[in-house]
N, C-alpha and C positions, 0 to 999 in steps of 0.2 A: 713340464706343464702342470699347472695347478688345477684344482677342481673347478675353477671358474670357467674353464672351457667345456664343461659338461661331461668330461670323461671321468671314470671312476678313480678314486685314490686307493681303494683296496679291493676287496673281493667282488663287490657288485654295486651297481647304482640302480635304484628302483625308478620306474618310469612315472608317467602322469598319475594324477589322483584317480581314485576309483570313480569319482564323479567327473563328467565331461566338463572341462573348463569353458568350452564355448557355450555350454548351457547356462553356466553361472552368470555370464555377462548379460543374459536376456532377462534375468529376474528383475521385476519392476518394484520400485519403492513407492510408498504412499507419500502424499505431500507432507504429512506430519513427520514421517521419517526423514525426509529431505531437510525439513526445517531444523530437526534436532542434530543433523549431521554436522560435525566440526568443519569449519571453513578450510582447515588444512588437509582434510581427507577428501579426495575426489568422490563425488557421488557414485561414479562408476565403480570405485573400489568397494564402497559399502554394498552396492548391488552384488558384486562378486562374492563378498564375504557372506552375505545372507543366502547366497546360492550354495556355497560350499558347506555352510553350517546351518543348523536350525536357527530360526529367528531368536529364540531364547538364548542362544550361544553367542550373540553379538550384542555388546552393550556399548551405547554411546550417550546415554543420558548423563549430564554433568553431575547430578546428585548421586548417581551410582559410581561414577568414575572417581570421585574424590577418595574413595576407599583405596585406590591404587596409586595415589600421588606420591607415596614414599614406601620404603620398607622399614626395617628396624633402625635405620639411620634417619632420624626425624629432622635433622638440621636443614636438609635440602629437600624440596618438594616440587613436583611438576606432574600434572595429570596427563595420562595418555589421552589420545583422541578417541580411541576405540579399544575395548578389551574383548578378545575372543576366547572361547573355551572349546578347543578341539577335543575330540575323543579318540583319535587314532593318528598314527604316523602319516597316513595319506592326507588327512585333513590338515595337519601341520604343514606338510609340504605344499599343499594347494594354497594355503594362506600365504606362505612365503613367496610363492611364485606370483600371486596376485599383487602383493606389496611391491615386488620388483617391477612388475609391469607399470605400476603407477608411481614409481620412484618415491615411495613412502617408507620411512624407517620402521623397524620392528624389533622387538626384544622378547625373550622368554621370561616367565615368572613362575615360581613355585608357590611356596607358602608365604613369601614376603618376610621371612625371618632374617634375611641378610642384614648385617650391621655395618655395611660399608657403602651403601647406595648402589649395590649391584643390580637392583630392580628399578632404579630410578629411570623413567623414560625421558632422558636428557633432551631429546629433540621432539618430544611428543610421539606421534605415530601410533602404531598398532602394538598393543601388548598381547602376547600369546600366553595365556594362563593355562598351565598344564595340570591343574588340580583334578580335572575329571579323568585323567589318564592315571589310574591308581590300582591297576590289577596286578596280582601275582600270577604270572603265567605258568611258572614251573618251579618246583623245588626238587632238586636232585641230590639226595643225601649221599648216594654212592659216589658220585663225582664231585660232591661238595660245592654246588653252586645253585643259585636261584636266578630266575629271569623275572624282572619286575618292570613296571612302568615308572616314569620319572616323577609322577605325582603321588606315588605311594609314600605315606608318612613313615619316617624311619622306624619309629617304635612299633608300627603295625607289622613289619617284617619280624621284629623281635617276638612279638606276641604270637604270630603264626608259627614260629619255630619252637615255641616253648614246649618242652617235653620231648623234643626230637633228639636231644643230645648235641645239637648244633646251634650256633647263633651267628649273627652278622656283627662283627666286632666294632666298627666305628659307631660311637655313641655320643654325638654332640649334646651339649646341655639342653639344646632346644629340640631333642629328638621326639618329644611328644607332639611337635608341630611341624618341624622342618621336613622337607621331602628329599628322597634319594636323588632326584634330579638336581636339586639345589646343592646337595652334598657333593655331587659330581662336579658341578660348576665351580665350586669354591675350594675343592679338596679339603673338606671339613675334617676336623679332628674330633676331640672329645677326651674325657678323662682316661679311658682305657687304651688310648692310642700310644701312650708312653711305652707299653710293652708290645702292642699288636700292630701299630702303624696306622697311618691316616688313610683316607678314602682311596687314594691312588694304589695303595697296597692291597686293596680288596676288590678292585674293579677288573674283571677279566676281559670284558668287551662291552661295546655300546653301539646301538643303532643311532645314527645322527642325521638330522636334516641340515644340509649345508646352506650357506647364505643364498645360493642360487636355486634352492628347492630340490636339489638332488638328495637322495637318501643313500647313505653308505653304511657299511658294517665295519667297525673297527675292532680288531681282536676277535675273541670268541671264547667259548667255554673251556678250551684246552689251554694248557700252560705253554709259555715260551714260543709263541708264534714267531717265525723268522721275519726279518725285515725291520724297518723302523718302528719304534714304539709309538704309533699314532694315538693309541688309547691313552698312554701317559701324557701325550701332548695336549689332548683335549680335556683331561681331568685338570681342573684348576684354571681353565681358560676363561671362566666367568661369562660364558655365553657369547664370546666374541668370535669364535671359530665355527660354531654350529650349535644346533638345538638338539639335545639328547632326548630321544623318544622311547628308548628301551635300554635296559641295563642287564648285564650278566655279572653277578657279584659273587665273590668267594664266601663260602660258609666255613666257620671255624668250630672245631670240636669244643664243647663245654669243658672247663676244667673240672677235675675230680673234686676239688675242695677250694674254699675261699677262707681268708681271714681278713676281716675288715676292722680297722681300728681308728680311734679318734684321739689325737694327742693335743693336749691343752698347754699353751705357752703364755707366759707373762708378756712377752714382746714379739713383734714381727721379726726382729733381728734374730732372736733365739730360734724361731721356726725356720728361717731361711738357712741358718747354719746347720740345722738338723737335716734339711733337704740335701745340702751338699755332702754331708757326712754319709747319709744313706746311699746315695749314688756312688760316692767315692769308695764305699765298702764293697762294691761289686754287686749290690742287690738291684734287681730290676723289678720294681713293683708293678703290678697291673695298673695301679693308679696312685698318684701322689698329688693331692689337691690342697691348696691353702686358702683359708678365708680369714680376713682381718676382723677387727671388732665391729666395724660398721655393718659388714655382711652378717656377722653373728647376731647382731641386734635385729636385723630384718628377718632372718629365717626363724629365729626363736619366736618372734612375735607371730609369724605365720604358722609355724608347725609345732611349737611347744615341745621340742625334743629334749630340752634340758641342757642346752648349751650354756656355759658360764658366761654371763654378760660382762663380767669384769676381765675376761681373758683378752690379751692383746691379739692373739691369733690361734687358730686351730689347724691341724693337719688331718685331712681325711686320707687314710692309707689303706691300700688293699694289696694283698699278695694272693696268687692263685697257683694251682698246680697239683701235684700229688699230695696226699694227706700228710705224709712224713715230712715233705719239703716245706710246706707252708707253715707248719708249727715252728720249725727252726728259724725260718726267715722272719716270721712275725716276732719271735722272741728277740732276735738281733735288732730289729727296728725299734722295738720297745726300749731296749737297752740304750741304743743310740739317742733316742729322743730324751730319755731321762738324763743321760750325760750332757745333753745340750740345754738342759734347763726346763724340760717339760715337768709341770707340776702334777700331771695326771695322764695316764694312757688307758683308754677304755677299749674293750673289745665288744663287737656286736655278738651277742650270745645266741642269736636266732636269725633265721632268714628274714623274719619280719623286722628285726632291728637293723639288719643290713640294708634292707630296702628303704627304711625310713631315713637312714643316714644319707643314702644316695638321693632320695627325694629332696632332702634339704639342700644338697649341693646343686642338683640339676634344676631346681626351681628357685635358685637364689636370685636370678635376674628378675623373675616375676615378683619376688618379695620386695625388690627395690622400690616398687610403687608405693610402699608404706613410708618411704623416706623422702621422696621427691616426685613432683609431677612429670618431670622429664629427666632422662639420663642419656649419656653418650658412653658407650662401651668401647674402649680401645683394645688393641690386639697386637701388642709388641712382643718381640722375642729377644732374649739376651742369653748368653752362656749362663749355665746354672750357677757358676761361681760368682756371677755379677748380680745375682738377685738382691743382695743387701744394698748394693750401690743404686740400683734402679728404684728400689722401694724408698730409699732415703731421698732420692731426687723427686719422686712422686710426692712425698710429704712436703718437700720444699716448694714445689710448684703449687700445691694446694694452698699453702700459706700465702705465697706471693700474689696469686690470682684470686684469692678469697673464693675458692671453689672447693666444696666438700668432695673428697674422693674416697671411695671405698674400694677394696681389692678382693678379687677372687680369681684364682688362676691355676693353670696346669703347671704346678711347681716343678714336677719331675723333668720336664723338657724346656723349662725357662720361658714358657708362653704366658705372659702376664695379661690380665684383663682389668686394668684400672677403670672404675666406673665413675664418671664425672656427673654430679648431680646438679640440676639447674631447672629453670622454668623457661621453656622456649618462647613464652609470650613476652619475655623481657630481653630486648635486643642487646643490652649491655652484658647480661649473663651469657648470652649466646657467644658474643665476641670473646669474652674471657675464657669460656670453655674451649673455643677453637684455638686460641693462643696457647692455653695450657696443654691441650692435646698435642699441638705442634712441638712444644718443648719436650714432652715425654717421649714421643716417637723419635725425635732427633737424638735424644740421649740414648735410646736403644741402638741406633746406628753407631753412635760414638763408642758404645761399649762392645761393638762387634756383632750386633744382632740385626734384626730386621723389623719392618713396620707391620708385618702381618704373619701370623702363624696358621690361621685357619679362616679368618673372615674375608680375606681377599682384599684387592685394591679398590675395586669399584670406582666410584667418583671421589670418595672421601680422601684417598691417599695418593691420587694420581700424580701430584706434584713431587712426591717423595721418590718416584721411580728414577728421576735423573740423579738423585743422590745415591741410590742403591746400585745403579748400573751406569756404565760408561756410554757415551754416544754410540760407539760401535755395537755394544750389546743391544741398545734400544733399536738401532737400525735393523739388526738381524731379526728382532722380535717383530718389527714393523713389516719386514719382508714376509715373515710367516703369516702374519695377520692378513696381508694383502693377497697372499696365495689363496686363502680360504674365504676371505671377505673383502674382495677387491673394491667394491663400491662403498663399503663402509656403512651399509644400511642396517646390518645386524648389530644390535647393542652398541650404538654409537656413543662415543665419549667415555668409554670404560678402559681402565687399565693403563693404556699407553699414551703418555703425553706427546709422543712424536706424531700422533694423529691430529692434534689440535692445530688449527690454522692452516691446514693443507689445501683449503679451497673447497672441500666437500661440504655441502650445505647441511649435512646431518651431523657434523662434528660438534664437539662440546660447546655449550654456551653456559657460562657460570651463572649461578643464581645471583640476582642483584643484591648488593650489600655484603656478599661473601668476600672476606679479606684474606682468608687463609684456607688452603686446601689441605686436608689431613692425609 
C-alpha cells in the first residue's frame, strides 16, 4: 500500500495542522479580495489559505505574481494563481490538504535558481514558497550532522560552520542564492563534488510532506538505516514525490591544506586533453573546472582578476588533504598541464587569492549578463574522454545555428554547461536556441552520457526521458510517482513524459509556440 491511503511509509506520520482546519473554512474575505482572486482558484480555497497563514503570507495580486512566472529557465513562463509563504511543516501540510480538498494543483519553490523549469507552475495553481523556512535547528559536530530548514541558503550553512573545522560539501555555483531544499529536489552538485559527491551523498534524512498532506520522516541522523533507501529516492525527485520541510545533512571535516591553481591554455582542445590526463594519472582533485574564452572575457570584465583575454581556455584546479600530499599532487598536475600545452600555471599564494579565483568561477553565470540580455544554460554529461568531441560539436552547433555559445563546466566529471546567448524578445533567436540545445543534448546521449548532471529534468528536458529510458523503465518510474502522488496534483508536468495525456486535468500543457522540449 502506498502513502496515498494515509498510512505511514516510514517511522511516523504527523496528524492535522496545529490550526484547526474547520476554523480556516470560516474565515471571510472582503469583496476586494474576492475580485482579485484568480478564476481558477475557488474562493473557498483562498479563504482557507488566509486562515492557515497570515494575510501577508498569501499573495494573489497579478503584479506580484509575475515574479514567480519562471525560474532560471526563462524560455517558458506561466504565473501561479496564488503564492503562499508557510513558516512551518504544519502550515505546509495544511496548505497541501486544502489544495487537495479543492482539487487545485500545487508545487514547492525555493530560491527559483533552477535552470530546467523545475519551479514552473505548469497548470497554475498554488505555489508553496519555502523561503521563510530558513532556520538552522541544530549543529552536532560530534556526530557530524546539521538539521536545517529547506529555505536555508546553501552558503549560509557554510558561513555558520566557518571556524568549526567542518563544512557542508555540496557547493553549487549558485550557492550564494540557492536553497538546501532546492538542492535536495534536484540532487545538486558543484565544483567540489568531483571528490566529495553530490547532494544525495550528504543527506542523512528528511522530513517530507507528501502529496496528501501526511508528514513522514525519511532516514535520520544515524548511518545505514535498514530497509529501502527512501531518502535516496526522494533526493532528486524534483518535488514530484513530496515537499521537503526539514533536512539532516552530513558535515565533512575541513582538509588540512589546499592548493589552488589556474592553468592557461591556448586552445580548449589542449585543456580537455589535460583533464583526461590528470584523471588518468589517478589523481582525484577536489575540483577541476574549465572556462573558455567567452567566460574568461565576462569574468575578467566583472572581477579584474588578471585572466589572459587571449587564452582559449583556463583550468581552475584544486587539491586538498594533508600538507605533504597536496604539494606532491599539485606538482604532478602542473607537470601534466605543461606537457599538454599549458603556457602558464599559477598557484594561489594566499587564502584571499584562492577565494577570489573561486568567486570568479562561481559568479561566472552572473557575469554573462555583460555578454547577452538572455541566456540558456545546458547541463549535459559525457564520459571525460569524450570532452573534446562534445566541445567540437558545440562549436559546430554554434556556427550552424548562428548562436554564440560560451562554456564553463565541471570538467573532472564530464558535466558540461554550454551557455547559449540570445535575446528572448526575438522569437527567431528563441527557436534557434531551442534547436541548438536539442542537438547538443542529443549528442551527449550519443556519446554515452546524459542530458542532466545536476539541474534536473523539470519541464525543459522532459521529452528526452524516452530517449534515455525504455518504456518499461518509465512505467516503473510512473508507478513510483503514482504511489506517492496518485492524483498528480503535486508538481504536475515535471520529469516524466508518461504522465502527459493520461486524462488528469493538471498534467502538462506546453507553452504556445514551443516546438522543441529540451
